[in-house]
TORZA-543293 format. One line per 10 residues: their letters; for each residue x, y, z of N, C-alpha, C. Coordinates in nm, 3 decimals, padded with zeros to 5 digits, always signed. Example, Ala and Ser with C-alpha at 12.3 -4.5 7.8 and 13.67 -1.06 7.14 Angstrom:
REM residues 2
AS> +01.319,-00.569,+00.780,+01.230,-00.450,+00.780,+01.320,-00.330,+00.780  +01.285,-00.225,+00.708,+01.367,-00.106,+00.714,+01.290,+00.003,+00.787
REM end
This chain:
REM residues 95
YRGRGPIQLT> +09.491,+09.950,+07.807,+09.456,+09.951,+07.949,+09.584,+09.951,+08.033  +09.661,+10.057,+08.012,+09.789,+10.076,+08.082,+09.762,+10.115,+08.228  +09.867,+10.114,+08.306,+09.854,+10.147,+08.447,+09.804,+10.287,+08.471  +09.697,+10.295,+08.552,+09.641,+10.426,+08.588,+09.598,+10.421,+08.735  +09.592,+10.539,+08.795,+09.545,+10.548,+08.933,+09.658,+10.524,+09.032  +09.630,+10.544,+09.159,+09.734,+10.535,+09.265,+09.801,+10.400,+09.272  +09.731,+10.293,+09.234,+09.790,+10.160,+09.245,+09.825,+10.107,+09.106  +09.807,+10.190,+09.004,+09.838,+10.155,+08.865,+09.760,+10.033,+08.818  +09.627,+10.046,+08.820,+09.540,+09.941,+08.768,+09.578,+09.915,+08.622  +09.601,+09.789,+08.589,+09.641,+09.751,+08.454,+09.557,+09.636,+08.401
GKDNYWKFAS> +09.553,+09.625,+08.271,+09.490,+09.510,+08.204,+09.340,+09.527,+08.186  +09.296,+09.487,+08.068,+09.152,+09.499,+08.035,+09.065,+09.425,+08.133  +09.108,+09.307,+08.176,+09.029,+09.227,+08.268,+09.010,+09.298,+08.403  +09.116,+09.357,+08.456,+09.105,+09.432,+08.581,+09.018,+09.554,+08.565  +09.030,+09.625,+08.455,+08.945,+09.740,+08.431,+08.799,+09.697,+08.427  +08.770,+09.587,+08.358,+08.632,+09.540,+08.348,+08.577,+09.498,+08.485  +08.655,+09.423,+08.559,+08.609,+09.379,+08.693,+08.583,+09.498,+08.784  +08.676,+09.593,+08.784,+08.658,+09.713,+08.866,+08.533,+09.790,+08.822  +08.523,+09.816,+08.694,+08.411,+09.895,+08.643,+08.277,+09.828,+08.667  +08.276,+09.696,+08.662,+08.154,+09.621,+08.685,+08.101,+09.635,+08.827
EFFDDPETVM> +08.192,+09.657,+08.922,+08.152,+09.671,+09.061,+08.117,+09.814,+09.099  +08.170,+09.912,+09.026,+08.151,+10.051,+09.068,+08.063,+10.135,+08.975  +08.029,+10.085,+08.860,+07.950,+10.161,+08.766,+07.827,+10.082,+08.722  +07.714,+10.151,+08.711,+07.595,+10.085,+08.658,+07.623,+10.033,+08.517  +07.697,+10.110,+08.442,+07.736,+10.072,+08.305,+07.888,+10.064,+08.299  +07.947,+09.944,+08.309,+08.092,+09.933,+08.308,+08.157,+09.988,+08.182  +08.080,+09.998,+08.073,+08.135,+10.052,+07.949,+08.179,+10.198,+07.967  +08.128,+10.263,+08.072,+08.171,+10.401,+08.101,+08.321,+10.408,+08.115  +08.379,+10.314,+08.187,+08.523,+10.309,+08.206,+08.592,+10.243,+08.087  +08.531,+10.141,+08.033,+08.594,+10.069,+07.923,+08.608,+10.162,+07.799
DDPDLVTDDV> +08.511,+10.251,+07.782,+08.516,+10.346,+07.671,+08.610,+10.464,+07.699  +08.631,+10.492,+07.825,+08.716,+10.603,+07.865,+08.803,+10.565,+07.987  +08.903,+10.477,+07.965,+08.983,+10.430,+08.079,+09.060,+10.540,+08.149  +09.075,+10.656,+08.086,+09.143,+10.769,+08.154,+09.065,+10.818,+08.274  +08.939,+10.778,+08.290,+08.863,+10.813,+08.411,+08.937,+10.764,+08.537  +09.011,+10.654,+08.525,+09.084,+10.600,+08.639,+09.197,+10.694,+08.680  +09.238,+10.780,+08.591,+09.339,+10.881,+08.624,+09.277,+11.018,+08.650  +09.185,+11.056,+08.563,+09.133,+11.192,+08.563,+09.028,+11.224,+08.667  +08.949,+11.126,+08.704,+08.845,+11.147,+08.803,+08.895,+11.097,+08.940  +08.906,+11.188,+09.034,+08.966,+11.155,+09.165,+08.894,+11.038,+09.233
STSLYSALWF> +08.762,+11.041,+09.237,+08.684,+10.935,+09.301,+08.710,+10.800,+09.234  +08.702,+10.799,+09.102,+08.722,+10.674,+09.027,+08.864,+10.623,+09.051  +08.959,+10.714,+09.052,+09.099,+10.678,+09.074,+09.118,+10.610,+09.210  +09.065,+10.673,+09.313,+09.081,+10.615,+09.448,+09.002,+10.484,+09.465  +08.884,+10.479,+09.408,+08.805,+10.355,+09.416,+08.876,+10.242,+09.344  +08.943,+10.271,+09.233,+09.015,+10.164,+09.163,+09.125,+10.102,+09.250  +09.198,+10.191,+09.322,+09.302,+10.144,+09.412,+09.246,+10.065,+09.528  +09.138,+10.114,+09.588,+09.076,+10.044,+09.698,+09.019,+09.910,+09.652  +08.961,+09.908,+09.534,+08.905,+09.782,+09.479,+09.018,+09.678,+09.466  +09.129,+09.719,+09.403,+09.241,+09.628,+09.383,+09.297,+09.578,+09.515
WNKNNLNKEA> +09.312,+09.669,+09.610,+09.365,+09.637,+09.743,+09.277,+09.532,+09.810  +09.147,+09.557,+09.811,+09.054,+09.464,+09.876,+09.045,+09.329,+09.803  +09.039,+09.333,+09.670,+09.027,+09.209,+09.591,+09.150,+09.120,+09.614  +09.262,+09.179,+09.641,+09.383,+09.102,+09.661,+09.422,+09.085,+09.806  +09.329,+09.118,+09.896,+09.348,+09.098,+10.041,+09.482,+09.153,+10.088  +09.516,+09.274,+10.047,+09.647,+09.329,+10.079,+09.658,+09.378,+10.223  +09.546,+09.392,+10.295,+09.557,+09.428,+10.436,+09.638,+09.325,+10.513  +09.620,+09.200,+10.479,+09.693,+09.091,+10.548,+09.844,+09.114,+10.536  +09.891,+09.140,+10.415,+10.034,+09.160,+10.394,+10.081,+09.293,+10.453  +09.997,+09.395,+10.444,+10.033,+09.526,+10.501,+10.047,+09.515,+10.653
DAGDIKTMTR> +09.951,+09.449,+10.715,+09.958,+09.432,+10.862,+10.081,+09.355,+10.904  +10.124,+09.263,+10.820,+10.243,+09.181,+10.852,+10.373,+09.251,+10.811  +10.360,+09.367,+10.740,+10.480,+09.434,+10.693,+10.549,+09.360,+10.580  +10.474,+09.278,+10.510,+10.529,+09.194,+10.403,+10.533,+09.273,+10.269  +10.631,+09.359,+10.259,+10.645,+09.445,+10.142,+10.676,+09.359,+10.018  +10.747,+09.251,+10.035,+10.785,+09.167,+09.920,+10.659,+09.108,+09.854  +10.570,+09.052,+09.935,+10.446,+08.993,+09.877,+10.359,+09.103,+09.816  +10.347,+09.214,+09.884,+10.266,+09.324,+09.831,+10.320,+09.371,+09.697  +10.452,+09.382,+09.686,+10.513,+09.423,+09.560,+10.484,+09.324,+09.449  +10.493,+09.194,+09.479,+10.464,+09.092,+09.378,+10.320,+09.097,+09.333
VINGGYLGLE> +10.228,+09.113,+09.428,+10.084,+09.117,+09.394,+10.053,+09.242,+09.309  +10.103,+09.355,+09.350,+10.071,+09.480,+09.281,+10.147,+09.491,+09.149  +10.274,+09.455,+09.147,+10.357,+09.476,+09.028,+10.376,+09.351,+08.943  +10.342,+09.237,+08.996,+10.364,+09.114,+08.921,+10.508,+09.064,+08.928  +10.589,+09.129,+09.006,+10.730,+09.094,+09.021,+10.791,+09.176,+09.131  +10.923,+09.182,+09.131,+10.992,+09.249,+09.242,+11.072,+09.372,+09.201  +11.043,+09.426,+09.082,+11.111,+09.545,+09.037,+11.089,+09.661,+09.136  +11.196,+09.720,+09.184,+11.187,+09.831,+09.277,+11.169,+09.790,+09.422  +11.182,+09.660,+09.452,+11.157,+09.610,+09.587,+11.248,+09.677,+09.692  +11.376,+09.685,+09.664,+11.468,+09.742,+09.764,+11.434,+09.888,+09.795
DRISHYNHAL> +11.398,+09.964,+09.692,+11.358,+10.103,+09.712,+11.229,+10.111,+09.795  +11.136,+10.022,+09.767,+11.009,+10.020,+09.842,+11.034,+09.987,+09.988  +11.120,+09.890,+10.014,+11.153,+09.851,+10.151,+11.220,+09.968,+10.224  +11.308,+10.039,+10.153,+11.376,+10.153,+10.212,+11.275,+10.262,+10.251  +11.182,+10.293,+10.161,+11.079,+10.394,+10.191,+10.989,+10.349,+10.306  +10.956,+10.223,+10.307,+10.872,+10.166,+10.414,+10.942,+10.184,+10.550  +11.067,+10.143,+10.555,+11.143,+10.154,+10.682,+11.159,+10.300,+10.725  +11.178,+10.389,+10.630,+11.190,+10.532,+10.660,+11.058,+10.583,+10.718  +10.948,+10.546,+10.658,+10.817,+10.589,+10.707,+10.792,+10.536,+10.850  +10.828,+10.411,+10.873,+10.812,+10.354,+11.010,+10.896,+10.433,+11.110
HILES> +11.017,+10.465,+11.071,+11.106,+10.542,+11.158,+11.043,+10.677,+11.195  +10.989,+10.746,+11.095,+10.925,+10.875,+11.119,+10.805,+10.860,+11.211  +10.724,+10.758,+11.186,+10.602,+10.738,+11.265,+10.634,+10.699,+11.409  +10.746,+10.632,+11.428,+10.783,+10.589,+11.564,+10.852,+10.701,+11.642  +10.893,+10.807,+11.575,+10.966,+10.917,+11.641,+10.872,+11.002,+11.724
REM end
């Protein structure tokens, strides 16, 4: 149950919780976890599910990239790059 989808859903437990909420039969995803990559709807729903379950709107609204990185990645690997991209996007949007 490696990382798949836009937010890189990982771990058997997360796959099961996601699949239980979006599929009548969660074994559909458990038997074929590549659905989280290969099926566009499933892929996007997995990211939205993770985002909502972890209340990431709060951190996004506050611009708290550090907390969002920790929640999504479990650590801070790539934090400086993420902050740089975030600031660049803000600059473009404000122009």
